[in-house]
KOLMARLO-919780 format. One record per atom (N, C-alpha, C, O): residue in three letters; x, y, z. Coordinates in steps of 0.05 Angstrom, whole numbers, padded with zeros to 5 digits, always signed. Layout:
BEGIN
AlaXYZ;...
//
This chain:
BEGIN
Unk+01552+00541-01923;Unk+01535+00562-01923;Unk+01507+00560-01921;Unk+01496+00562-01943;Unk+01488+00555-01897;Unk+01465+00556-01904;Unk+01449+00589-01916;Unk+01457+00611-01908;Unk+01429+00587-01935;Unk+01417+00618-01937;Unk+01396+00632-01907;Unk+01381+00625-01888;Unk+01408+00654-01918;Unk+01392+00670-01895;Unk+01353+00669-01896;Unk+01337+00666-01915;Unk+01351+00672-01864;Unk+01319+00665-01858;Unk+01308+00689-01871;Unk+01321+00709-01867;Unk+01288+00691-01886;Unk+01267+00718-01900;Unk+01278+00735-01866;Unk+01298+00731-01851;Unk+01252+00755-01866;Unk+01252+00777-01862;Unk+01233+00770-01842;Unk+01234+00771-01817;Unk+01213+00761-01861;Unk+01177+00755-01854;Unk+01177+00722-01866;Unk+01191+00718-01885;Unk+01160+00698-01852;Unk+01156+00677-01852;Unk+01117+00674-01851;Unk+01104+00670-01830;Unk+01107+00677-01871;Unk+01087+00668-01881;Unk+01084+00624-01860;Unk+01097+00603-01857;Unk+01058+00639-01853;Unk+01048+00601-01845;Unk+01054+00585-01862;Unk+01065+00566-01852;Unk+01052+00583-01885;Unk+01046+00562-01906;Unk+01086+00564-01906;Unk+01098+00548-01892;Unk+01099+00581-01918;Unk+01124+00584-01924;Unk+01137+00571-01889;Unk+01160+00562-01894;Unk+01132+00567-01864;Unk+01144+00566-01844;Unk+01130+00529-01839;Unk+01141+00513-01824;Unk+01103+00520-01855;Unk+01097+00492-01859;Unk+01106+00481-01877;Unk+01103+00456-01876;Unk+01116+00487-01894;Unk+01132+00477-01911;Unk+01149+00465-01932;Unk+01149+00449-01951;Unk+01176+00495-01906;Unk+01206+00490-01900;Unk+01205+00473-01871;Unk+01226+00462-01865;Unk+01182+00470-01853;Unk+01187+00450-01819;Unk+01187+00423-01844;Unk+01210+00414-01846;Unk+01167+00411-01861;Unk+01158+00390-01868;Unk+01185+00392-01896;Unk+01190+00383-01919;Unk+01188+00398-01889;Unk+01220+00389-01918;Unk+01233+00382-01900;Unk+01238+00358-01901;Unk+01246+00398-01873;Unk+01271+00401-01855;Unk+01258+00361-01844;Unk+01273+00342-01847;Unk+01230+00359-01833;Unk+01222+00333-01820;Unk+01226+00301-01841;Unk+01223+00277-01836;Unk+01234+00314-01860;Unk+01231+00298-01877;Unk+01258+00261-01872;Unk+01260+00237-01879;Unk+01274+00287-01854;Unk+01312+00266-01842;Unk+01308+00287-01823;Unk+01309+00311-01818;Unk+01299+00254-01812;Unk+01297+00257-01780;Unk+01328+00268-01766;Unk+01331+00282-01746;Unk+01341+00260-01777;Unk+01367+00258-01767;Unk+01363+00307-01755;Unk+01375+00316-01736;Unk+01350+00320-01771;Unk+01349+00338-01768;Unk+01336+00355-01746;Unk+01337+00379-01741;Unk+01325+00336-01734;Unk+01305+00343-01712;Unk+01311+00333-01686;Unk+01314+00309-01679;Unk+01312+00363-01667;Unk+01322+00354-01649;Unk+01304+00358-01622;Unk+01296+00381-01618;Unk+01299+00345-01608;Unk+01288+00348-01586;Unk+01295+00346-01546;Unk+01300+00330-01528;Unk+01291+00369-01548;Unk+01296+00381-01522;Unk+01305+00370-01492;Unk+01329+00365-01490;Unk+01292+00367-01471;Unk+01306+00344-01452;Unk+01272+00354-01453;Unk+01258+00338-01464;Unk+01261+00373-01445;Unk+01242+00380-01442;Unk+01220+00380-01449;Unk+01201+00388-01435;Unk+01214+00365-01483;Unk+01200+00352-01502;Unk+01213+00338-01492;Unk+01231+00353-01485;Unk+01220+00308-01481;Unk+01226+00285-01481;Unk+01211+00278-01462;Unk+01191+00263-01466;Unk+01216+00285-01441;Unk+01197+00295-01409;Unk+01171+00294-01409;Unk+01160+00281-01391;Unk+01160+00304-01426;Unk+01132+00310-01439;Unk+01123+00291-01466;Unk+01101+00280-01466;Unk+01132+00290-01475;Unk+01136+00263-01486;Unk+01130+00237-01485;Unk+01114+00226-01500;Unk+01150+00222-01458;Unk+01150+00205-01437;Unk+01119+00210-01421;Unk+01104+00190-01426;Unk+01106+00230-01404;Unk+01083+00228-01396;Unk+01057+00233-01412;Unk+01039+00244-01400;Unk+01055+00227-01432;Unk+01041+00227-01444;Unk+01038+00210-01472;Unk+01025+00215-01492;Unk+01056+00189-01467;Unk+01064+00167-01485;Unk+01057+00170-01510;Unk+01041+00155-01522;Unk+01071+00196-01524;Unk+01079+00195-01539;Unk+01105+00193-01549;Unk+01122+00205-01536;Unk+01112+00176-01575;Unk+01129+00183-01593;Unk+01132+00194-01608;Unk+01115+00207-01620;Unk+01174+00192-01617;Unk+01182+00217-01639;Unk+01175+00204-01658;Unk+01180+00219-01677;Unk+01161+00173-01671;Unk+01155+00169-01693;Unk+01123+00193-01699;Unk+01119+00206-01719;Unk+01103+00192-01670;Unk+01084+00212-01673;Unk+01093+00236-01675;Unk+01086+00248-01695;Unk+01110+00249-01655;Unk+01115+00279-01674;Unk+01129+00281-01698;Unk+01123+00300-01713;Unk+01149+00261-01708;Unk+01154+00271-01737;Unk+01126+00273-01751;Unk+01116+00294-01760;Unk+01117+00245-01752;Unk+01088+00257-01771;Unk+01080+00275-01762;Unk+01075+00286-01783;Unk+01072+00294-01741;Unk+01062+00307-01730;Unk+01068+00337-01746;Unk+01053+00356-01751;Unk+01108+00331-01754;Unk+01115+00357-01761;Unk+01121+00354-01796;Unk+01124+00374-01809;Unk+01123+00332-01806;Unk+01108+00317-01834;Unk+01093+00335-01847;Unk+01097+00348-01868;Unk+01068+00331-01827;Unk+01030+00321-01837;Unk+01022+00354-01824;Unk+01020+00372-01840;Unk+01020+00357-01807;Unk+00999+00376-01783;Unk+00990+00402-01801;Unk+00993+00404-01825;Unk+00982+00414-01789;Unk+00978+00443-01790;Unk+00983+00468-01776;Unk+00990+00467-01752;Unk+00981+00489-01786;Unk+00996+00499-01766;Unk+00970+00515-01742;Unk+00954+00533-01750;Unk+00970+00505-01714;Unk+00955+00509-01688;Unk+00967+00543-01682;Unk+00954+00562-01691;Unk+00989+00548-01670;Unk+00997+00575-01671;Unk+01013+00581-01689;Unk+01029+00565-01697;Unk+01010+00612-01699;Unk+01025+00619-01724;Unk+01047+00629-01715;Unk+01051+00642-01695;Unk+01063+00621-01738;Unk+01105+00631-01739;Unk+01096+00654-01722;Unk+01075+00663-01715;Unk+01131+00664-01717;Unk+01135+00675-01707;Unk+01164+00676-01697;Unk+01170+00655-01686;Unk+01189+00700-01698;Unk+01209+00707-01686;Unk+01209+00707-01674;Unk+01189+00716-01663;Unk+01229+00696-01657;Unk+01233+00689-01623;Unk+01265+00699-01625;Unk+01278+00704-01645;Unk+01273+00701-01589;Unk+01284+00724-01587;Unk+01319+00718-01600;Unk+01334+00736-01606;Unk+01328+00681-01603;Unk+01339+00671-01606;Unk+01341+00673-01641;Unk+01358+00660-01654;Unk+01321+00692-01652;Unk+01318+00689-01688;Unk+01317+00669-01701;Unk+01326+00662-01723;Unk+01293+00655-01676;Unk+01288+00636-01691;Unk+01263+00629-01700;Unk+01256+00619-01678;Unk+01235+00624-01719;Unk+01216+00623-01735;Unk+01205+00605-01714;Unk+01216+00582-01714;Unk+01192+00607-01700;Unk+01168+00583-01678;Unk+01136+00591-01684;Unk+01124+00612-01687;Unk+01132+00566-01684;Unk+01104+00551-01688;Unk+01098+00535-01669;Unk+01113+00525-01652;Unk+01071+00532-01672;Unk+01053+00507-01657;Unk+01047+00484-01676;Unk+01053+00470-01657;Unk+01042+00467-01694;Unk+01039+00446-01713;Unk+01015+00422-01693;Unk+01017+00412-01670;Unk+01000+00420-01708;Unk+00987+00399-01697;Unk+00975+00372-01706;Unk+00954+00382-01715;Unk+00973+00356-01708;Unk+00964+00339-01729;Unk+00940+00309-01702;Unk+00935+00312-01678;Unk+00932+00287-01718;Unk+00920+00283-01702;Unk+00926+00251-01709;Unk+00907+00243-01722;Unk+00939+00237-01706;Unk+00956+00203-01704;Unk+00951+00193-01682;Unk+00950+00205-01661;Unk+00949+00170-01685;Unk+00939+00134-01685;Unk+00909+00156-01666;Unk+00907+00153-01641;Unk+00897+00168-01675;Unk+00873+00174-01667;Unk+00877+00195-01636;Unk+00860+00195-01618;Unk+00903+00212-01635;Unk+00902+00230-01623;Unk+00912+00257-01634;Unk+00922+00261-01657;Unk+00909+00273-01617;Unk+00912+00306-01625;Unk+00935+00306-01607;Unk+00940+00304-01582;Unk+00953+00311-01633;Unk+00977+00323-01615;Unk+01000+00355-01618;Unk+01002+00361-01641;Unk+01008+00365-01607;Unk+01009+00392-01613;Unk+01035+00384-01606;Unk+01040+00367-01590;Unk+01060+00405-01625;Unk+01072+00406-01625;Unk+01092+00432-01625;Unk+01091+00442-01648;Unk+01114+00449-01603;Unk+01125+00476-01609;Unk+01152+00470-01618;Unk+01170+00454-01612;Unk+01148+00485-01630;Unk+01176+00479-01647;Unk+01193+00507-01670;Unk+01181+00520-01687;Unk+01211+00509-01665;Unk+01228+00524-01664;Unk+01245+00518-01703;Unk+01252+00495-01709;Unk+01247+00534-01715;Unk+01261+00537-01737;Unk+01295+00546-01732;Unk+01305+00568-01728;Unk+01304+00529-01734;Unk+01333+00548-01738;Unk+01343+00537-01761;Unk+01341+00517-01774;Unk+01360+00565-01762;Unk+01374+00570-01800;Unk+01375+00545-01811;Unk+01392+00527-01811;Unk+01342+00547-01825;Unk+01335+00523-01845;Unk+01353+00501-01848;Unk+01360+00490-01868;Unk+01357+00497-01831;Unk+01364+00460-01826;Unk+01361+00447-01810;Unk+01360+00423-01815;Unk+01359+00455-01785;Unk+01333+00444-01766;Unk+01319+00450-01749;Unk+01315+00474-01742;Unk+01305+00424-01735;Unk+01275+00441-01735;Unk+01289+00435-01695;Unk+01309+00423-01689;Unk+01273+00445-01680;Unk+01280+00440-01652;Unk+01256+00435-01634;Unk+01241+00453-01625;Unk+01253+00412-01631;Unk+01221+00401-01617;Unk+01219+00414-01586;Unk+01225+00395-01571;Unk+01216+00429-01576;Unk+01203+00443-01554;Unk+01191+00438-01542;Unk+01198+00436-01519;Unk+01167+00433-01546;Unk+01153+00415-01523;Unk+01124+00391-01540;Unk+01116+00385-01562;Unk+01121+00388-01522;Unk+01100+00367-01535;Unk+01070+00361-01524;Unk+01068+00346-01505;Unk+01056+00367-01530;Unk+01023+00363-01515;Unk+01015+00360-01531;Unk+00991+00355-01532;
//
């Protein structure tokens, strides 16, 4: 059973947890919407994974209506600024919501 999520997560702790989750690409789930936006913008899964692993917080972490910690991360990958809105689910998965 996964550890319970903390009552409050800071940007730094959320980013650290996201990096840990993204190290195992099987734990990163892409929504249909995110895949569609990635195709439109010619952004690969590898680019998004690199953004999750080495990015910085663009929009601060907040608890969403589903009980997940949601944040936006950005990084410069292959000469492009990439932003990914992502939700951390039960400390075991990262759900990529959209990619900008």
